[in-house]
DRENKESE-75766 format. One record per atom (N, C-alpha, C, O): x, y, z; residue in three letters. Coordinates in steps of 0.1 Angstrom, whole numbers, plus 5000, padded with zeros to 4 digits. Each point is the difference from the previous one (the first is absolute). Example, Ala and Ser with C-alpha at 12.3 -4.5 7.8 and 13.67 -1.06 7.14 Angstrom:
! residues 2
513249435078ALA;499150125000ALA;500950125000ALA;501050005007ALA;498650114986SER;500950115000SER;499250115008SER;500550115001SER;
***
This chain:
! residues 213
432813196696MET;499149984990MET;501449934987MET;501250035002MET;498649914989THR;500549934984THR;499550044991THR;498949974995THR;502150145000LEU;499249984982LEU;500150014991LEU;501050064996LEU;498249904996ASN;499649894985ASN;500850044994ASN;499750084992ASN;501749885009LEU;500650074990LEU;501049854998LEU;500549935009LEU;499650024971SER;500949884996SER;501150045005SER;499950105007SER;501949824993ALA;500849964999ALA;500150104999ALA;500050085009ALA;500149954973ASP;500750074994ASP;499750185003ASP;500750105000ASP;497849895003ASP;499850145008ASP;500750045010ASP;500650114997ASP;499849865014VAL;500949975011VAL;501250024993VAL;500250124996VAL;500649805002LEU;501150034989LEU;500650134995LEU;501150045002LEU;497650024987THR;500350104997THR;499250145008THR;499850094991THR;499949955019THR;499750075004THR;500050035011THR;499250095004THR;502149825008THR;500350015012THR;500450115000THR;499250034991THR;501450075011ARG;500650184998ARG;500749995016ARG;499849925009ARG;501150194991SER;500750035009SER;498950135006SER;499850104994SER;499649865019VAL;499250075004VAL;500550135003VAL;501249985004VAL;498450184996ARG;500750035018ARG;498550124997ARG;499149955006ARG;500650154989LYS;499150094999LYS;498449965003LYS;499150075006LYS;500849814986ARG;498449925002ARG;500749925017ARG;498949965005ARG;501950025003LEU;499849955013LEU;498950055007LEU;499950125002LEU;499049765002ASP;498850095015ASP;501250015011ASP;500749895003ASP;499650225004PHE;500350055009PHE;499649945009PHE;500849965009PHE;497550054991ASP;499449985013ASP;498949905005ASP;499350025010ASP;500649834978LYS;499549884999LYS;500849925009LYS;501150044997LYS;499049855014PRO;500749935007PRO;500149874989PRO;499049944996PRO;502050035001VAL;500449874997VAL;499449885012VAL;499950025012VAL;499949914982PRO;500449865013PRO;500649884998PRO;500349924992PRO;499750135023ARG;501649864994ARG;499849864995ARG;500949944994ARG;497349985010GLU;500449914991GLU;500350024986GLU;501049934997GLU;498550154994VAL;500450074987VAL;500849945000VAL;500049884995VAL;501250215010LEU;501650045001LEU;500749804993LEU;500649964990LEU;498749985025MET;500649884999MET;499049914989MET;500249884999MET;498950174994GLU;499649944988GLU;501149994991GLU;500749904998GLU;499550204997CYS;501050084990CYS;501549895003CYS;500649944991CYS;499750065021LEU;500949955003LEU;500049884999LEU;500849954992LEU;498449975013ASP;499849835000ASP;500549984981ASP;500949944995ASP;497950144995ILE;500349984986ILE;501850024999ILE;500849904999ILE;499450245003ALA;501650034999ALA;501149875001ALA;501049954995ALA;498150045014LEU;501949835005LEU;499549904996LEU;500449905007LEU;498950084984GLN;499549934983GLN;501450004992GLN;500349904993GLN;500350185008ALA;501250104989ALA;501149875002ALA;500449935009ALA;499850094975PRO;501549924995PRO;500850065015PRO;499650105006PRO;501949814999THR;500550095008THR;501849875001THR;500149885003THR;500850214991GLY;501149915000GLY;500649885014GLY;500350005012GLY;499449874970SER;500649885017SER;498549955007SER;499749905006SER;499550214992ASN;498949945006ASN;500750095021ASN;499649975012ASN;501050094983SER;500150045019SER;499250115001SER;500750075007SER;498150004990GLN;499550075010GLN;500650045013GLN;499749965011GLN;501450144984GLY;500850075012GLY;499150194998GLY;500650104999GLY;497949885001TRP;500150165001TRP;499250015011TRP;499449915005TRP;500550214998GLN;499150045011GLN;498950124999GLN;500150064989GLN;499249995018TRP;498750084991TRP;499950105012TRP;499949915009TRP;500250204997VAL;500650105009VAL;498450124998VAL;499950104993VAL;499349875013PHE;498450124997PHE;500150115007PHE;499949965012PHE;500250154987VAL;500550135009VAL;498450044999VAL;499450034989VAL;499949955026THR;498450155001THR;500650065011THR;499250065005THR;501949955001ASP;499850025016ASP;501050184990ASP;501150024995ASP;497650085006PRO;500150154995PRO;501350015003PRO;500849984991PRO;499850045023ASP;501550105005ASP;501149884987ASP;500850054991ASP;499049855012LYS;501149914989LYS;499650004985LYS;500949974991LYS;497350085004LYS;500650054984LYS;500450155000LYS;500350034989LYS;499750055019LEU;499750115000LEU;502550034994LEU;500650074992LEU;499749835020ALA;501050005002ALA;500649964982ALA;500650074992ALA;498949795007LEU;500049924987LEU;500750154986LEU;501150034994LEU;497350035009ALA;499550134992ALA;501550104999ALA;500550054990ALA;499849965022GLU;500850094999GLU;501849984995GLU;500950084997GLU;499049745006ILE;501549994997ILE;499949974984ILE;501149994994ILE;497749994999TYR;500150014988TYR;499750174991TYR;500350004988TYR;499450085017ARG;500150105000ARG;501250074996ARG;500250064989ARG;500649935023THR;501349994997THR;500650004989THR;500350104995THR;499949784999ASN;500349944989ASN;499450044982ASN;500450024988ASN;498249995022ALA;498850044985ALA;499850114992ALA;499750014988ALA;500850095024THR;499550164996THR;501550054993THR;499650074991THR;501249925009PRO;501150044990PRO;499849934991PRO;499750074990PRO;500349805007TYR;499649884990TYR;499250084990TYR;500350034988TYR;498350025019LEU;499050014990LEU;500250164993LEU;499650044989LEU;501150035020ASN;500850144992ASN;500750004988ASN;500050094992ASN;500749805007GLN;501149964991GLN;498750074987GLN;498850024999GLN;503150014991ALA;498549984984ALA;500549874997ALA;500949935005ALA;498550044987LYS;500149824992LYS;500150014988LYS;499450104996LYS;501349844992PRO;500450024991PRO;498949974993PRO;499249925007PRO;500350114980GLN;498549974988GLN;500649854997GLN;501249985004GLN;498349954993MET;499849894995MET;499750014981MET;500149924991MET;499550225010GLY;499549974985GLY;499149924994GLY;500249984988GLY;499049995017ASP;499249894998ASP;498750015008ASP;500250095008ASP;498649884993ILE;498750045004ILE;500149925019ILE;499049985007ILE;502749994998ARG;499849995007ARG;499650195011ARG;499250035009ARG;501950034985ASP;499850114999ASP;498750105005ASP;500050105008ASP;498949824984GLU;498850094999GLU;499349925022GLU;499350075008GLU;501049834994GLN;499449985016GLN;500750085005GLN;499250065008GLN;502050014993ARG;501150005010ARG;499650105011ARG;500650015011ARG;498250074985PRO;499650195009PRO;499749875010PRO;500449975011PRO;498849974981ARG;498549905007ARG;500649965012ARG;499850085009ARG;501149814994VAL;501049935005VAL;500450105009VAL;499450035011VAL;501450024986GLU;500950115006GLU;498850035010GLU;500249975012GLU;498650084985ASP;499150125006ASP;499649855013ASP;499850025012ASP;500149844981SER;499149905009SER;501250015013SER;499649985012SER;501650044986ALA;501349895006ALA;499850155010ALA;499849995012ALA;500350144982ARG;499950055012ARG;499150035012ARG;500350025012ARG;498649974981TYR;499149985009TYR;500249885009TYR;500050025012TYR;500249854983LEU;500349915013LEU;501050065008LEU;500349965012LEU;500250124983ASN;501750015009ASN;499050105010ASN;500250005012ASN;499050074983ASP;499750065012ASP;499249985011ASP;500150045012ASP;499349894984HIS;498749925005HIS;500149825006HIS;499049945004HIS;502450024995LEU;500649825004LEU;498950035011LEU;498849984998LEU;501750075014GLU;499450025012GLU;498749945001GLU;500049895004GLU;498850164992LYS;499150024997LYS;499249814997LYS;498849975004LYS;502149944990VAL;499049904991VAL;500049905011VAL;501050005007VAL;497849904997PRO;499849925005PRO;500849925008PRO;500050005013PRO;500949914978VAL;500549904999VAL;501450024992VAL;499850014988VAL;501850015017MET;500949944993MET;500749845003MET;499849925009MET;501150074977LEU;500649884998LEU;500750025002LEU;500250125002LEU;500949794999ILE;501249964996ILE;500549875000ILE;500449925009ILE;499750074981PRO;500949804999PRO;501149985002PRO;500850074994PRO;499849835015CYS;500949995001CYS;501349894991CYS;500150004987CYS;500549945019LEU;500649914993LEU;501149925002LEU;501150034994LEU;498849865014GLU;501349935010GLU;501450044988GLU;500049974988GLU;501150115023GLY;501350054993GLY;500550084992GLY;499450105002GLY;501649944987LYS;500250064998LYS;500150054984LYS;501050065002LYS;498849964985PRO;500350014988PRO;501550004996PRO;500550115002PRO;500249804994GLN;501450024991GLN;500150064992GLN;499250094995GLN;501949885002ASP;500950124987ASP;499049994994ASP;499449895000ASP;500150224993ALA;498849954987ALA;501149954987ALA;499449924994ALA;501950105001VAL;500649934991VAL;500049905000VAL;500149954988VAL;499949995021SER;499649855001SER;498749924997SER;499949884998SER;498750245004GLY;499349904995GLY;498849925012GLY;499049944999GLY;501850105012ALA;500049965017ALA;498450054998ALA;498949945000ALA;501750214998SER;498450105007SER;499349964990SER;499349925007SER;500150084979ALA;499049934995ALA;499549915014ALA;499150045007ALA;501749844993GLY;498749885002GLY;499750115018GLY;498850005004GLY;501850065001PHE;500050015009PHE;498550095004PHE;499149975008PHE;501250154984TRP;498350055000TRP;498949924993TRP;498950015005TRP;501349914986GLY;499549874991GLY;499349945010GLY;499249934995GLY;500750075022SER;499549895007SER;499250085005SER;498949945000SER;500950185004LEU;499150085005LEU;499050104987LEU;498849975001LEU;501550114991MET;500050104991MET;498149934993MET;499050074999MET;501149794996PRO;498849964997PRO;498949985010PRO;498950024995PRO;501149935019ALA;499050035011ALA;499850125001ALA;498850045001ALA;502550074999VAL;499150115004VAL;499350064991VAL;499250095004VAL;500849884979TRP;498950004991TRP;498949935002TRP;499350104999TRP;500349855002SER;499249915005SER;498750035009SER;498850014998SER;501950015014PHE;499650125005PHE;499550154999PHE;499050055005PHE;501849994986MET;499850094994MET;498749984989MET;499150094999MET;500949804994LEU;498349954991LEU;499149975011LEU;498950034997LEU;501149935015ALA;498949945007ALA;499950125007ALA;499049995007ALA;501450134994LEU;499650145011LEU;499050034984LEU;498850015000LEU;501950004988ARG;499150034991ARG;498349964993ARG;499150044993ARG;501349865013SER;498749884997SER;499250055013SER;498849995000SER;501650045010ARG;498950035012ARG;499850185000ARG;499650035011ARG;500450024985GLY;499450124997GLY;501650135009GLY;499750105006GLY;501649864994LEU;500750035004LEU;501250034992LEU;500249954989LEU;501150175020GLY;500650004989GLY;501650015010GLY;499949995012GLY;501350034980SER;501250055004SER;500650084987SER;499650064990SER;501849915016ALA;500750044991ALA;501649955007ALA;500149985012ALA;501049984976TRP;501349995003TRP;500750045002TRP;500850024991TRP;499550045024THR;501350115002THR;501449975003THR;500049905008THR;501150144988SER;501149975005SER;500650105007SER;500949965008SER;499050154992LEU;500850135006LEU;499949975013LEU;501150065001LEU;498749915009HIS;500050005014HIS;501749925000HIS;500850075004HIS;499649814991LEU;500749975003LEU;501650034994LEU;501249954998LEU;498050185000LEU;501550034994LEU;501150085010LEU;499550055010LEU;502049984987GLY;500850045014GLY;499749925011GLY;500049874998GLY;499750195015ASP;499649955015ASP;499049904998ASP;500149895006ASP;498950154986GLY;498650014998GLY;499349835005GLY;499049975006GLY;501849964988GLU;499849845009GLU;500249975006GLU;499349925005GLU;501550115001ARG;500649995015ARG;499250045012ARG;499649935010ARG;500050254985GLN;499150045010GLN;499049974999GLN;499250065008GLN;500049854983ALA;498549924999ALA;500449855008ALA;499149955007ALA;502049994991ALA;500249925003ALA;500050005016ALA;499749905006ALA;500750225000GLU;500350045015GLU;499149975003GLU;499649895005GLU;499350254989LEU;498350005007LEU;499249864998LEU;499149985009LEU;501049934983LEU;498949915001LEU;500849845007LEU;499649895002LEU;501750185002GLY;500849885001GLY;500049874996GLY;499949905007GLY;500350124979ILE;500649974985ILE;501549935005ILE;500850075005ILE;499549764993PRO;501150015003PRO;501150034984PRO;500149934990PRO;500550215013PHE;500850064992PHE;501049944992PHE;500050024988PHE;501049895018ASP;501149914999ASP;499649874991ASP;500849954992ASP;498050005012SER;499049884994SER;498850014989SER;499349924995SER;500850195005TYR;498350044995TYR;500450134987TYR;500750105003TYR;498749874981SER;500550104996SER;498450094995SER;499249925003SER;500150174992GLN;498950045000GLN;500450034987GLN;501050034994GLN;497149945002ALA;499750064986ALA;499750104994ALA;500250044988ALA;499150025022GLY;498750124999GLY;500050055006GLY;500849965008GLY;498450154996LEU;498850035008LEU;498750064994LEU;499950114995LEU;499149795005PHE;498450044995PHE;499050015004PHE;499349915004PHE;500250194995PRO;498950125004PRO;498649895001PRO;500149934990PRO;498750045017ILE;499149884994ILE;498650115007ILE;499850075010ILE;499349914976ALA;498650045007ALA;499350024986ALA;500450034988ALA;498849965017TYR;498950004988TYR;500250094992TYR;500650105001TYR;498549854987THR;500150154986THR;498750045004THR;499149945007THR;500950194986LYS;499050124998LYS;499849924990LYS;501049974993LYS;497549965004GLY;499649984986GLY;501049854994GLY;500949965009GLY;499249964980THR;500149915000THR;500649954983THR;500649904996THR;499050244996ASP;500049974991ASP;501350044989ASP;500050044988ASP;500849925019PHE;501249994990PHE;500649904988PHE;499949884999PHE;500950234990LYS;499949964992LYS;501350014994LYS;500750105004LYS;500149814986LYS;500749944993LYS;501350145001LYS;499650104994LYS;502049915015ALA;500750074988ALA;500250104989ALA;499150034993ALA;501950015006LYS;500250004988LYS;500949985001LYS;500650035011LYS;500149904977ARG;501049925000ARG;501050004989ARG;499250014991ARG;502249985003LEU;500749964990LEU;499449864991LEU;499949905008LEU;499850094984PRO;499749884992PRO;500849935004PRO;501150035005PRO;498249764990ALA;501049925007ALA;500650024994ALA;500850045007ALA;500049974975GLU;500549954995GLU;501850154997GLU;501250014996GLU;497850045009GLN;500950115007GLN;501449935011GLN;501150035001GLN;498449915002VAL;500749975012VAL;500649845002VAL;500649965010VAL;499249964976THR;500049915006THR;501549974984THR;500150074990THR;500549825013HIS;501249974989HIS;499649825004HIS;499649965011HIS;500849964973TRP;500449865000TRP;501549974996TRP;500750054993TRP;499449855014ASP;501349954996ASP;501050055001ASP;501149935003ASP;498950254995THR;501150085005THR;499450155003THR;498950004995THR;501450095010TRP;500150155005TRP;499550064987TRP;499950124999TRP;
***
């Protein structure tokens, strides 16, 4: 099923979906591969295409990944967050509530995805880190957009990577830890309803600079 959405609709209504993920509806492999074929058209540095995509459907491995995630996510979610003093504060309670929900139920999603990129990010001060991740993030976002256009949702999570979590996930899934970097952990499921709306954001004028800061 492909939704009848314009490009602008897909771009402005692709949300981080957590509480509206349908744990009970199977996700066909062919749909995931169709979305991935689209994502692989994204630009990548020097056209290197050094990405690998690890989908996880095995219940035991999903549970193990969820436990790695919870080890880092639970204390993080329990920390007090600073107030921003603007419209972002209005959304925080809902975001935090949905993040806790996903933390509690992560292993129930039909599919998890860990996108990987060959190599390790270098010293961020040198600028190499931006170029490194820039060879994968456009493709990951394209994948999420393709999911949205087909009635599926996901959320970009990265808390499992903290501490020894990335190494543990690599050992669990056979990812070569010394030669590949993980970009996150993405729960994937059909969504309960497809009527997502634009999020509240600061006006572009408040975050824009011309010629100088």
